[in-house]
N, C-alpha and C positions, 0 to 999 in steps of 0.2 A: 524338528517339529515345524519350524517356520517353512523349510523347504517343502515338506509334505503339504502344507496349506497352499503354497503357491502352485504346486503341481496340480492339486485338485481344482484350484481356480482356473488354471489354463485348460484342463480337461473339460470343465463345465462350460467355459467360453467357447471352446471348439464345437461342442455339441449344439449350443445355442446358435453358433454361426451357421452351421449346416441347416438347422431348422428355419432360421430367418431368411435364408436365401430362397426358400420355397414359399415362405409366408408373405414376404414383402418384395414384390417385384420392383426393380430399380426404376425410378421416375426422375424426370428432369424437374428440378425444383426451381420455382420462381421466388421462393421465400428463403431467407437465410435463417436457419434455426440454430440457436446457440444455447447450449446447456449451462445452467447455473446451479450452484449448490444450495441456495436458499433464496426466498423471495426478498426483494430489496427492502431495506428498512425505511427508505423515504424516496419519493419521486419528486421532491422539491430540492433543487440543486444547492440551496443554501443550508440544507440539513443532511444531505446525502454524504455520509462519512464512511460507510462500509464499502468494501471492494465492489460488490455487485451493484449497489446504487451508483457509485462513481462511474462504472463501466457504461451503464445505461445513460446517465446524464451526459457523458462525453459525446454521445451520438446526437443528443437533442439540443445541447447548449454549447456555446463557445465562450472562451475566456480571452483576456487581453494577451496572455502568454500561455504556453502549454509545454509539457515535456514530450519529446519525441521518443522513439523506440530505443534509443541508446541512453536516455536519461538526460539529454541536453535540452535546455530551454530554447524555445523558438517563438517567434512572433505569431500570435493568433489573430485577434481582431485588430491588432496594432499594425499600421503600415510602417511607421518609423517613430523613433523616440530620441530625445536629447536630454541628458542630465548635466547639470552644472552646479558649481559651488559659488556662492556669493557671500561676501563679507559684509555684514550689516551690524553696526554698533559692536565691532570686535567679535561678532558671533558668526560662525559659518552656517549659512543657510543652503540646504540642498533643494533644488527645484527640478522637477521632472516634467517635460513637455511631451505629450502623447498625441499622435495623429492617427485617427482611425481609418480603416479601409472603407472605401465607398461602395455603394450598391450591395451592401450586405443586408439581407432581408430576414425578418422574423417569419415564422410559419403563418402568421396572419396577414402577411404582405407589407407590414410597416418596415421602413428602412431604419437600420441601426444608426444612431447618432449620439452626440455627446450627452444629451439629456438622459438617455438610457443608462449610461455609465454613472452619471451623477445620481440618478434615482436608485440604482442598485447599491451604490456605496452608502448613500444616506440611510437606506433601509437596514443594511448590515450593521451600521454604527448605532442604530436605534436600539437601545438595550431592551425595549419591550419585546423585540422579536427573538432575542436569545439565540442568535445564530452562532454556531461554533467558529465562524470566520471573523467574528468581531475582534478577536485578539490579533489576527493577521493584519488588520488595518490600523492598529494603534500608532504606527509610525507616520501616518498621514495627518498633518496638522490642518491642512486646508486643501480643497479641490475646487477648481472653478472652471467654467466653460470659457474657451477663447472664441470659438466659432462652432459651426455645426459639426465639424469633424475633429476638433482639437480641444484638449484640456490641459490644464496645468495643475500639478500637485506640489505642495510644499511639505517637506518632511519635518517631523519633530526632532529627528536625530538621524545620523547616517545609518543606513541599513544595507549590509552586503547582499542580503537575500531579497531585496525589494521585488525583483521580478517574480520569484516564486510565491510572494505574498499577493501578487496580482493575477493569480490563476483562478480567482473566483468567477463563476459563470455570470455573464451579463444578462439581465432580465429586460423585458419590455416595460419601459417606464409608464406607458399608458395603462398597463394591466395592474400595476402595483400602486397607482396613485390613490391616496386616501384609504388604502386597505388596512384592515386590522390584523393583529398577529394571528388570531385563531383562523380566520378565513384564509390568510396567506399561507399558513402551514399546509393546508389541505387542498389548495388550489392547483390545478393542472395548468402550467404556464407554457407560453410559446417561447421558443428559442430560435437562435440563428443557425443551429446545427443542421446537418443534412437531413435529419429525421425529426418527426414529431410523435408524441405519444398518441396512439390511436385507440387502444383498448387496454384496460387493466382487469385481469382475471385472477384476483387474489384467491388462493395462495399459489397458483400454479403457472401463470403466464403473463408476460407483458408484450404487447404488440406495438411496434413502431412502423410508421409509414414514411416513405420518402416525400419530401416537399415538392420535388420537381422530377418525378420518376421518368417522364417522357424525354427529358433532356439528355439522359445518360442511360440508355437501355441495357448496357452491360452491368450496371450496378443493380443490386437487389432493391426492388420497390418496397419490400416488407422485411422487417427483422422481427423474429419471435424469440424472446428470452423464455426458456422453458426450465422449470425447476426439476432437477434430477436428484431426488432424495437419496437414492442408493448409488453412490459414485462407482461401485463395482460394475454397474450395468452400462457405464458410459460407452465402452467399445461396442457393445451389442446394439446400442441405439445408433451408433455411427454406421455400422455395417447394414442395418435395416433401413437407413435413410430417415430415421426419426429425428436425427440431429445431424448438423453439418459441422459444427465446431463444439468441442467440449474438453474441459480439463480432465486429464487422466491421472490415475494413481501410479506411483513408481513401479509397482508390480506389473502394471499394464505395459509400461515401457520395456520391462524385462521380457515379457511374453511376446511382444510385438515382433521381435526378430525371429521367432519360431513359428509364427502363424501366417502362412502365405496369404490366406484370404483377407486378413486384416491389412496386410501390406498392399493388396490390390484395391481395397476400398478406401483407406485413409492414410494420411501422412502424419508423422509425429514431429513436432517442433519443440525445442527446449528453450526456456528462458529463466531468468532469476528475478526475484523480488528484492528490492533494496531494503533490507532489514535483516533480522536474525532471531533465532530462538536464544533465550538467555536464562541464566539462573540468577535469581535475585535473593539477597539476604535481608531479613528484617533487622535493621541495626538497633532496634529497640530491645532486641534480645541480647543481653550482655554475654551470654555463653558463646555467641558467634563472634569471637574475637578476631582481630586482624590475623593472628596466627592460623586460626581455623580457616579463614577465607583464603589464606595463602596455600593451605593444603589443597583446597579445591582448585585453585588456580594452577598449581603445579601439575595436578592430575589431568585437568581438562584442557589447559592451554599449552603447557610445556611438554606434557607427555603425549603418548600416541592413542589415548583413550578414544578420542573422537574419530580418528582415522579408522580404528577397529569398529566403532559403532556405525559410522556413516556408510562405509563400504562404497565410496564414490557416488553417493546419492546427493552430495552437496559439498560446499566448501567451508572450511573452518574460518572463524572470525577471530582476529587477534586484538582488536580494539573496538570499543563502542563507537568511536568516531570513524565510521566505516571507510571514508575516503582515505584514511591513513593506513588502511589494512595491510598494504604491502610495503609500508615505509617504516614500520616499527620493528625493533629488535626483540626477539623472544628470549627471555632469560629465566632460568630457574630461580625462584625466590627462596631466601633462607627461612626455614621453619623449625619448630621444636616439636618433638613427638608428644602426643597427648598422654598425660599420666593416667587420667580417669576417662572412662567411656563417655562419649557424647551422644545423647539421643535427641534427635530432632525430627520434625515432620516436614515433608515436602509436598506442597500442593501442585496439582496440575489439572488441566481441563480433561475430563474423562472422555470427551469426544475425539481427542487427538491420540491415535494409536501410537504414533511415533514418540510423543512425549512420555507416554506411559512406559514404552519400551526403554526409553532413555533412563528414566528413574529406576526401573528394575535392574537395568544393567549397572547403573551407578551404585546401587545398593550393595551389590556383591564386591565391587571394586574398592569400596570405602572401609570394609571390615578390617583390613590390615592396618588402617590408620586409626583404629579404635573409634570410628564414627559409625553410628548405627541409625539409619534413617527409616522412618515409617511413611510410606506413601499415602496420600489422601487424594483420591480422584473425584472431582466434583463436576456437576453439570455446569456448562459454560457461564451462565448468568450468576449462579451461586458462587462459582470460582471468582468472578469479577468482584462480587460483593466482599468476599473474604479478603482478597488482595488489596482492595481499596481501603478497607477498614483495618489493615495490618493484623488480620487474624491468621498469621502464618509464621513459621520459622524461616523456611525457604520456599521458593515457588519457581516453577518452570513455565514460561509463557513466551510470547513473541511480539516484536515490534515490526510494523511496516512503516518506513521512514520517508520523509522528504529527502530528495537526492541532494544532500548537502552535509557539511561538517556538523552543523548545529545540533546540539543535544540538550538545549535549554529545557524543553518539555520534560526531560527525563532526569537530569542531574541538578537543576536549579532548586534551591531551597523552596519547599512548599509548592513546587510545580505539580501539575495534575498527575503525571505519570511517574512521579518520584516515589515508587512503591517501597524503596529501601528506607525511606525517611532520612535520606542523606542530606546533611547540612554542612557546607564548607564555604566560608566567605571568599576564599581565593578562587575556588571553582566558579562561584557566582560572578566574581569580577571578570574572570577570563571569558566566561560565556557571553557576558555583556559586551566585552571588548571585541571578541571575535565577530559578533554580529554587526558591529559598527565599523569594522576595518574593511575598506573597499579594495585595498591592495591584496591580490590573491596570495602572493608569497608571504607577506607579513601575516595574513590571516591564517595560513597553514601553520606558521610558527607558533601562533597563539594556541591553536588546537593541539599541537604537539605538547605544549606545557600542560594543557588540560588533560591530555592522555596520561602524562606522568603523575598527575594528582590522582586520577582514577586508579592507576597501577599501584599507588601507595595505599589507597583506601579500600579499593575493591568492593563497592556497594553492590555491584552486580557483575556477572561474568558473561560476556557474549559467547555463544557456543558455535553456531553454524548457520549458514544460509543455504537452504535447500535448492535443488534444481526442480523446476516445474515443467510439466509436459502438457501439450495441447494436441488433441487429435483433430485433424482437418480432412473433411471429405475430399476425394479426388475429383469431385464435380466442381470444386472451387479453384479458381486461378489464384495461387498464392503470390502476393506481390514480391518484388525483388528485395524490399526492405521490410523486415518484421521485427517485432520487439525482442530485444535481448535483455532488457532491464526495465522493470516496472516499479515505480515508487508509490507513495501513499496517494498521490493524486493522478496516477497513471492508469493505463489500460492497455492490455495486449493488442487490441484492435484499434490502436490510436489513429491509424491511417485507414479508416473504414472505407473511404472513397476508392482506395486501390484494391479492395477485396471484391473481386468481380466474378461473374459466371464464366465458365469456359464456353 
């Protein structure tokens, strides 16, 4: 049935390909047109938490540090830094000195300086503004200006991930002086990025303009982010030159090798997102015993279930602490057969075809174990309400993570994304200790211990990390270095300066 569907999709796309060749003559584009799946949730960088908003904000604003296309942290607005430990009254004090790059301009012509960093951090730490980034800056006890381009921060406690906590976008201090929370949230701000927001056409398009288009004519002077509501049409929009870059569905990648006209018009690149699809258990449900959770673990992690399901569309995940993925040993856990039938409901987002297929596939595989699941597919926002209020037995969803060991947001008692309602004092202690350990080897050892606690308790089971595909017009010169790994704060076009016209 699935094969028949994909065959029909390919035939349909071939017919439309022939049609569009006569309807849309090829034109040299001066604007880079990027397809997006939905309109951004926010165009304010301190509230832009979804993938689309992050991608756009990364072109308009810069941060002190940023993740490159391999997931490594690089200096952004920072020229150099120095961190040192000082002993004061038998207490270790960590001090960070930052020196900013010079001659970095906001889109309104103002030069970036220390006052802009101070103003940005003070606004984030102001609880009236309710920025999601406020928790990221809790490690900072004090920040003060040394001179026009230098600042000094004092930490409340050691923090191994301090760099990744300083990836917040820096704002123009003059623009946010004395601004109120409501006006700030909806204000279009100037940034130091290569582009500035030119026009907002909700709900279909965002237009960005280069700040200094004349200085580099090979770069695109304009970027248009265009909402593509039906992702099945992405290849057709690429061959008709309606789009230059757009994410493709896995079936498009399969069809690409058989359609010569697609190959002539666009290239396909593969990358991964740092995160995974997972199965979470509501630990408030006493029927979901450790034995039951181990049955799921043996089927999903130790067995070949996921290999058969994925069919090389992604990679299996063996630990929630993803950086340990290839360093942990997979063993079959001891279980007891269930004497009585177990009936449970599994929630999933109805908009995710893959997760629906996973649950239906899993339903048949569980029957020999005397486990009978009833799927419940909900609209995305309804699904989120259910899972946050613990209105489920089990659920399938996904995390896009910061590129690090840390899982405090997910496993720490009472943390926001702890959907399993998991409480374990030793896990809390290890998560705190891991964040404060600056030695990489010692830090990894701490998270291996946390992995062992997870394996004993199994509040959730990570399943797989998918491969993602991007179609790119052959009118674009693809840079030598492209993204292979994108995290929660990342962006496939992280090096937009190198994406140029042929």
